[in-house]
DRENPA-981028 format. One record per residue: residue number from 1; chain; x, y, z of N, C-alpha, C in turn. Coordinates in nm, 4 decimals. Example, Ala and Ser with C-alpha at 12.3 -4.5 7.8 and 13.67 -1.06 7.14 Angstrom:
DRENPA-981028
seq/mol/n.east/n.north/n.up/ca.east/ca.north/ca.up/c.east/c.north/c.up
1/A/1.3190/-0.5690/0.7800/1.2300/-0.4500/0.7800/1.3200/-0.3300/0.7800 $
2/A/1.2850/-0.2250/0.7080/1.3670/-0.1060/0.7140/1.2900/0.0030/0.7870 $
END
This chain:
DRENPA-981028
seq/mol/n.east/n.north/n.up/ca.east/ca.north/ca.up/c.east/c.north/c.up
1/A/2.1984/1.4311/-1.2916/2.0633/1.3802/-1.2729/2.0689/1.2279/-1.2608 $
2/A/1.9914/1.1741/-1.1704/1.9875/1.0303/-1.1461/1.8961/0.9648/-1.2503 $
3/A/1.9422/0.8577/-1.3129/1.8572/0.7890/-1.4114/1.7289/0.7357/-1.3477 $
4/A/1.6234/0.7344/-1.4255/1.4926/0.6882/-1.3773/1.4978/0.5431/-1.3299 $
5/A/1.5759/0.4598/-1.3973/1.5875/0.3196/-1.3583/1.6482/0.3062/-1.2189 $
6/A/1.7439/0.3930/-1.1855/1.8065/0.3890/-1.0531/1.7071/0.4284/-0.9450 $
7/A/1.6247/0.5269/-0.9738/1.5226/0.5699/-0.8768/1.4219/0.4576/-0.8547 $
8/A/1.3797/0.3939/-0.9639/1.2842/0.2836/-0.9514/1.3447/0.1665/-0.8741 $
9/A/1.4711/0.1370/-0.8993/1.5388/0.0300/-0.8255/1.5439/0.0614/-0.6764 $
10/A/1.5820/0.1841/-0.6425/1.5926/0.2215/-0.5013/1.4558/0.2199/-0.4328 $
11/A/1.3507/0.2551/-0.5059/1.2154/0.2509/-0.4486/1.1766/0.1065/-0.4176 $
12/A/1.1998/0.0170/-0.5122/1.1698/-0.1251/-0.4876/1.2591/-0.1814/-0.3772 $
13/A/1.3843/-0.1420/-0.3786/1.4780/-0.1874/-0.2754/1.4323/-0.1409/-0.1370 $
14/A/1.3782/-0.0202/-0.1284/1.3246/0.0291/-0.0010/1.2090/-0.0560/0.0485 $
15/A/1.1198/-0.0965/-0.0419/1.0092/-0.1846/-0.0035/1.0576/-0.3206/0.0433 $
16/A/1.1566/-0.3750/-0.0267/1.2132/-0.5046/0.0131/1.2843/-0.4931/0.1468 $
17/A/1.3530/-0.3821/0.1685/1.4234/-0.3612/0.2955/1.3242/-0.3517/0.4105 $
18/A/1.2139/-0.2811/0.3893/1.1127/-0.2716/0.4944/1.0560/-0.4097/0.5275 $
19/A/1.0285/-0.4902/0.4252/0.9781/-0.6253/0.4504/1.0799/-0.7106/0.5255 $
20/A/1.2070/-0.6967/0.4915/1.3084/-0.7759/0.5614/1.3223/-0.7310/0.7063 $
21/A/1.3058/-0.6026/0.7334/1.3099/-0.5534/0.8721/1.1896/-0.6076/0.9493 $
22/A/1.0723/-0.6074/0.8869/0.9534/-0.6643/0.9522/0.9763/-0.8110/0.9851 $
23/A/1.0314/-0.8855/0.8905/1.0587/-1.0277/0.9126/1.1602/-1.0465/1.0244 $
24/A/1.2647/-0.9661/1.0228/1.3674/-0.9748/1.1268/1.3077/-0.9498/1.2644 $
25/A/1.2254/-0.8463/1.2767/1.1676/-0.8145/1.4073/1.0740/-0.9248/1.4564 $
26/A/0.9930/-0.9797/1.3670/0.9044/-1.0893/1.4072/0.9844/-1.2135/1.4472 $
27/A/1.0888/-1.2455/1.3717/1.1724/-1.3611/1.4061/1.2521/-1.3372/1.5337 $
28/A/1.2992/-1.2149/1.5533/1.3728/-1.1815/1.6753/1.2820/-1.1999/1.7968 $
29/A/1.1598/-1.1490/1.7894/1.0674/-1.1626/1.9016/1.0372/-1.3101/1.9288 $
30/A/1.0202/-1.3883/1.8233/0.9931/-1.5311/1.8374/1.1085/-1.6021/1.9071 $
31/A/1.2308/-1.5661/1.8733/1.3458/-1.6347/1.9320/1.3742/-1.5891/2.0746 $
32/A/1.3407/-1.4665/2.1091/1.3706/-1.4121/2.2423/1.2585/-1.4307/2.3441 $
33/A/1.1391/-1.4615/2.2978/1.0243/-1.4746/2.3876/0.9563/-1.6095/2.3671 $
34/A/1.0040/-1.7130/2.4348/0.9445/-1.8462/2.4169/0.7964/-1.8513/2.4527 $
35/A/0.7520/-1.7614/2.5396/0.6109/-1.7629/2.5785/0.5193/-1.7224/2.4628 $
36/A/0.5752/-1.6588/2.3591/0.4951/-1.6171/2.2436/0.4706/-1.7324/2.1469 $
37/A/0.5479/-1.8371/2.1578/0.5317/-1.9507/2.0662/0.3974/-2.0175/2.0894 $
38/A/0.3323/-2.0488/1.9820/0.2000/-2.1101/1.9924/0.0884/-2.0085/2.0055 $
39/A/0.1212/-1.8796/2.0055/0.0209/-1.7740/2.0105/0.0303/-1.6919/1.8826 $
40/A/-0.0803/-1.6285/1.8450/-0.0810/-1.5473/1.7237/0.0237/-1.4380/1.7358 $
41/A/0.1024/-1.4106/1.6372/0.1053/-1.4558/1.4989/0.1959/-1.5759/1.4752 $
42/A/0.2377/-1.6416/1.5811/0.3285/-1.7560/1.5664/0.2517/-1.8872/1.5675 $
43/A/0.1397/-1.8876/1.4984/0.0576/-2.0070/1.4806/0.0335/-2.0265/1.3314 $
44/A/-0.0255/-2.1394/1.2986/-0.0549/-2.1713/1.1593/-0.2038/-2.2003/1.1456 $
45/A/-0.2564/-2.1681/1.0309/-0.3949/-2.2034/1.0027/-0.4083/-2.3544/0.9881 $
46/A/-0.3061/-2.4139/0.9279/-0.2999/-2.5577/0.9062/-0.1533/-2.5978/0.9150 $
47/A/-0.1263/-2.7194/0.9553/0.0103/-2.7630/0.9837/0.1066/-2.7413/0.8670 $
48/A/0.0600/-2.7523/0.7456/0.1488/-2.7472/0.6299/0.1561/-2.6083/0.5667 $
49/A/0.0961/-2.5088/0.6289/0.1022/-2.3713/0.5797/0.2027/-2.2923/0.6617 $
50/A/0.2530/-2.1823/0.6069/0.3476/-2.1004/0.6840/0.2794/-2.0335/0.8035 $
51/A/0.3601/-1.9900/0.8978/0.3057/-1.9209/1.0146/0.2446/-1.7873/0.9724 $
52/A/0.1507/-1.7398/1.0530/0.0875/-1.6117/1.0245/0.1899/-1.4986/1.0210 $
53/A/0.2960/-1.5086/1.0990/0.3971/-1.4023/1.0996/0.4595/-1.3865/0.9610 $
54/A/0.4800/-1.4968/0.8898/0.5336/-1.4888/0.7541/0.4315/-1.4288/0.6580 $
55/A/0.3062/-1.4657/0.6753/0.2015/-1.4118/0.5881/0.1772/-1.2634/0.6143 $
56/A/0.1958/-1.2202/0.7376/0.1789/-1.0788/0.7712/0.2817/-0.9940/0.6982 $
57/A/0.4050/-1.0428/0.6907/0.5112/-0.9668/0.6232/0.4722/-0.9390/0.4782 $
58/A/0.4203/-1.0383/0.4092/0.3756/-1.0169/0.2718/0.2478/-0.9362/0.2649 $
59/A/0.1599/-0.9578/0.3597/0.0321/-0.8877/0.3598/0.0424/-0.7387/0.3863 $
60/A/0.1455/-0.6967/0.4570/0.1602/-0.5540/0.4847/0.1990/-0.4749/0.3605 $
61/A/0.2638/-0.5374/0.2648/0.3043/-0.4676/0.1431/0.1985/-0.4761/0.0329 $
62/A/0.1093/-0.5702/0.0445/0.0072/-0.5889/-0.0587/-0.0824/-0.4657/-0.0772 $
63/A/-0.1317/-0.4009/0.0284/-0.2150/-0.2817/0.0075/-0.1417/-0.1685/-0.0649 $
64/A/-0.0149/-0.1468/-0.0345/0.0599/-0.0413/-0.1030/0.0678/-0.0701/-0.2524 $
65/A/0.0907/-0.1945/-0.2866/0.0998/-0.2314/-0.4282/-0.0347/-0.2134/-0.4980 $
66/A/-0.1425/-0.2614/-0.4364/-0.2753/-0.2540/-0.4979/-0.3222/-0.1093/-0.5095 $
67/A/-0.3101/-0.0323/-0.4015/-0.3540/0.1077/-0.4039/-0.2719/0.1868/-0.5047 $
68/A/-0.1404/0.1670/-0.5040/-0.0561/0.2370/-0.6002/-0.0938/0.2041/-0.7432 $
69/A/-0.1232/0.0770/-0.7696/-0.1599/0.0357/-0.9045/-0.2936/0.0984/-0.9466 $
70/A/-0.3926/0.0969/-0.8565/-0.5238/0.1515/-0.8906/-0.5192/0.3029/-0.9078 $
71/A/-0.4501/0.3717/-0.8187/-0.4409/0.5181/-0.8274/-0.3605/0.5575/-0.9511 $
72/A/-0.2549/0.4837/-0.9804/-0.1747/0.5137/-1.0998/-0.2591/0.4992/-1.2260 $
73/A/-0.3383/0.3946/-1.2333/-0.4244/0.3738/-1.3496/-0.5275/0.4856/-1.3616 $
74/A/-0.5867/0.5242/-1.2485/-0.6857/0.6310/-1.2487/-0.6229/0.7650/-1.2884 $
75/A/-0.5018/0.7906/-1.2391/-0.4344/0.9163/-1.2725/-0.3972/0.9215/-1.4206 $
76/A/-0.3614/0.8073/-1.4782/-0.3324/0.8037/-1.6223/-0.4559/0.8402/-1.7028 $
77/A/-0.5717/0.7871/-1.6617/-0.6964/0.8158/-1.7325/-0.7335/0.9635/-1.7231 $
78/A/-0.7067/1.0242/-1.6079/-0.7404/1.1652/-1.5873/-0.6311/1.2594/-1.6363 $
79/A/-0.5140/1.2058/-1.6666/-0.4048/1.2881/-1.7157/-0.3323/1.3667/-1.6073 $
80/A/-0.3401/1.3217/-1.4838/-0.2741/1.3900/-1.3722/-0.1357/1.3278/-1.3538 $
81/A/-0.0338/1.3919/-1.4074/0.1023/1.3367/-1.4087/0.1623/1.3298/-1.2681 $
82/A/0.1375/1.4310/-1.1842/0.1971/1.4317/-1.0503/0.1418/1.3169/-0.9649 $
83/A/0.0124/1.2975/-0.9668/-0.0481/1.1868/-0.8924/-0.0025/1.0530/-0.9477 $
84/A/0.0109/1.0463/-1.0794/0.0579/0.9225/-1.1418/0.1989/0.8873/-1.0955 $
85/A/0.2863/0.9854/-1.0861/0.4235/0.9601/-1.0418/0.4295/0.9142/-0.8962 $
86/A/0.3494/0.9767/-0.8115/0.3463/0.9369/-0.6697/0.2899/0.7958/-0.6560 $
87/A/0.1810/0.7667/-0.7282/0.1201/0.6337/-0.7216/0.2152/0.5275/-0.7768 $
88/A/0.2926/0.5634/-0.8794/0.3897/0.4690/-0.9350/0.4960/0.4356/-0.8313 $
89/A/0.5405/0.5353/-0.7555/0.6403/0.5112/-0.6504/0.5825/0.4228/-0.5400 $
90/A/0.4564/0.4468/-0.5024/0.3919/0.3637/-0.3999/0.3788/0.2198/-0.4502 $
91/A/0.3392/0.2042/-0.5758/0.3265/0.0697/-0.6348/0.4609/-0.0023/-0.6359 $
92/A/0.5660/0.0685/-0.6754/0.6980/0.0072/-0.6811/0.7494/-0.0271/-0.5422 $
93/A/0.7184/0.0546/-0.4426/0.7564/0.0246/-0.3053/0.6889/-0.1048/-0.2600 $
94/A/0.5598/-0.1170/-0.2892/0.4874/-0.2392/-0.2562/0.5395/-0.3598/-0.3326 $
95/A/0.5757/-0.3388/-0.4603/0.6341/-0.4476/-0.5396/0.7622/-0.4991/-0.4757 $
96/A/0.8453/-0.4069/-0.4309/0.9712/-0.4468/-0.3679/0.9469/-0.5335/-0.2457 $
97/A/0.8491/-0.4940/-0.1642/0.8163/-0.5743/-0.0470/0.7653/-0.7117/-0.0836 $
98/A/0.6837/-0.7175/-0.1885/0.6323/-0.8470/-0.2327/0.7412/-0.9322/-0.2969 $
99/A/0.8365/-0.8666/-0.3624/0.9480/-0.9413/-0.4209/1.0371/-1.0023/-0.3130 $
100/A/1.0369/-0.9445/-0.1942/1.1077/-1.0063/-0.0816/1.0193/-1.1138/-0.0172 $
101/A/0.8943/-1.0790/0.0097/0.8079/-1.1659/0.0894/0.7683/-1.2943/0.0163 $
102/A/0.7470/-1.2873/-0.1140/0.7067/-1.4069/-0.1886/0.8089/-1.5191/-0.1796 $
103/A/0.9323/-1.4961/-0.2204/1.0329/-1.6019/-0.2076/1.0602/-1.6416/-0.0628 $
104/A/1.0477/-1.5470/0.0315/1.0689/-1.5790/0.1727/0.9638/-1.6801/0.2201 $
105/A/0.8396/-1.6594/0.1812/0.7334/-1.7517/0.2212/0.7559/-1.8889/0.1573 $
106/A/0.7939/-1.8895/0.0304/0.8212/-2.0168/-0.0371/0.9379/-2.0882/0.0302 $
107/A/1.0434/-2.0155/0.0616/1.1598/-2.0757/0.1277/1.1225/-2.1314/0.2653 $
108/A/1.0550/-2.0506/0.3464/1.0187/-2.0969/0.4805/0.9259/-2.2179/0.4743 $
109/A/0.8367/-2.2203/0.3771/0.7475/-2.3348/0.3627/0.8260/-2.4595/0.3215 $
110/A/0.9177/-2.4436/0.2278/0.9950/-2.5586/0.1800/1.0903/-2.6111/0.2863 $
111/A/1.1526/-2.5231/0.3619/1.2522/-2.5654/0.4598/1.1881/-2.6126/0.5892 $
112/A/1.0866/-2.5432/0.6349/1.0303/-2.5716/0.7663/0.9072/-2.6606/0.7615 $
113/A/0.8186/-2.6356/0.6663/0.6876/-2.6996/0.6708/0.6787/-2.8292/0.5913 $
114/A/0.7474/-2.8391/0.4798/0.7366/-2.9604/0.3990/0.7943/-3.0835/0.4672 $
115/A/0.9055/-3.0749/0.5434/0.9499/-3.1950/0.6150/0.8443/-3.2468/0.7126 $
116/A/0.7659/-3.1576/0.7738/0.6589/-3.2023/0.8633/0.5520/-3.2766/0.7848 $
117/A/0.5234/-3.2266/0.6654/0.4206/-3.2897/0.5843/0.4617/-3.4312/0.5454 $
118/A/0.5884/-3.4489/0.5152/0.6370/-3.5804/0.4754/0.6572/-3.6723/0.5954 $
119/A/0.6437/-3.6184/0.7153/0.6623/-3.6989/0.8345/0.8081/-3.7273/0.8621 $
120/A/0.8966/-3.6406/0.8133/1.0397/-3.6670/0.8264/1.0940/-3.6312/0.9634 $
121/A/1.0302/-3.5422/1.0351/1.0869/-3.5038/1.1637/0.9980/-3.5513/1.2778 $
122/A/1.0536/-3.6235/1.3713/0.9735/-3.6755/1.4822/0.9437/-3.5678/1.5856 $
123/A/0.8352/-3.5850/1.6558/0.7966/-3.5004/1.7698/0.7844/-3.3535/1.7321 $
124/A/0.7545/-3.3227/1.6071/0.7306/-3.1853/1.5662/0.8541/-3.0977/1.5603 $
125/A/0.9726/-3.1580/1.5713/1.0942/-3.0770/1.5640/1.1255/-3.0462/1.4192 $
126/A/1.1751/-2.9267/1.3959/1.2149/-2.8924/1.2604/1.3573/-2.9377/1.2381 $
127/A/1.3995/-2.9546/1.1115/1.5332/-3.0032/1.0851/1.6410/-2.9068/1.1317 $
128/A/1.6387/-2.8166/1.2049/1.7496/-2.7379/1.2557/1.7620/-2.7553/1.4045 $
129/A/1.6774/-2.8360/1.4639/1.6759/-2.8500/1.6095/1.7309/-2.9858/1.6514 $
130/A/1.8498/-3.0172/1.6080/1.9138/-3.1407/1.6501/1.8619/-3.2638/1.5818 $
131/A/1.7940/-3.2506/1.4716/1.7400/-3.3649/1.3995/1.8047/-3.3702/1.2621 $
132/A/1.8509/-3.4863/1.2235/1.9093/-3.5054/1.0912/1.8086/-3.5836/1.0084 $
133/A/1.7653/-3.5240/0.9007/1.6670/-3.5860/0.8140/1.7283/-3.7062/0.7425 $
134/A/1.6499/-3.8142/0.7243/1.7030/-3.9288/0.6515/1.7189/-3.8999/0.5029 $
135/A/1.6565/-3.7929/0.4543/1.6669/-3.7553/0.3134/1.7788/-3.6513/0.3010 $
136/A/1.8781/-3.6753/0.2179/1.9866/-3.5771/0.2049/1.9352/-3.4472/0.1444 $
137/A/1.9906/-3.3353/0.1902/1.9477/-3.2050/0.1411/1.9971/-3.1800/-0.0001 $
138/A/2.1082/-3.2356/-0.0367/2.1610/-3.2150/-0.1715/2.2389/-3.3395/-0.2127 $
139/A/2.2536/-3.3577/-0.3396/2.3299/-3.4679/-0.3925/2.4576/-3.4101/-0.4534 $
140/A/2.5717/-3.4605/-0.4149/2.6992/-3.4150/-0.4671/2.7518/-3.5225/-0.5612 $
141/A/2.7811/-3.4818/-0.6817/2.8325/-3.5742/-0.7810/2.9835/-3.5574/-0.7929 $
142/A/3.0527/-3.6686/-0.8005/3.1968/-3.6632/-0.8238/3.2209/-3.6631/-0.9736 $
143/A/3.3092/-3.5780/-1.0152/3.3417/-3.5711/-1.1587/3.4535/-3.6644/-1.1923 $
END
């Protein structure tokens, strides 16, 4: 018999994997179709916020987490164990997706959007497009 912790891990891992596939497909389309740049979902609400494509990845998992949490709570109150178990799996699947999407959004914002806010990159280029930022990315100390 498989331990319950392993099943819960695999359920969350499945949600995270789905979110990473969604992110990969959106990024792949962005890189292969230059005509899509500047059009939804590859736009921003404001210059210093992440692109809508990044927010969509997190937003697609949010309903699964919320619905699973609400149904699980309701099933506990009614004493319906089977519905509670299914809702718990849905909640954990959504959690896994959010556990991927949250740090991904923070990373993309820190790497791509914050240099623009500080005015570090000229002509709207991001620091991976042939531009070297005057601020070092890391400090190396000699021992």
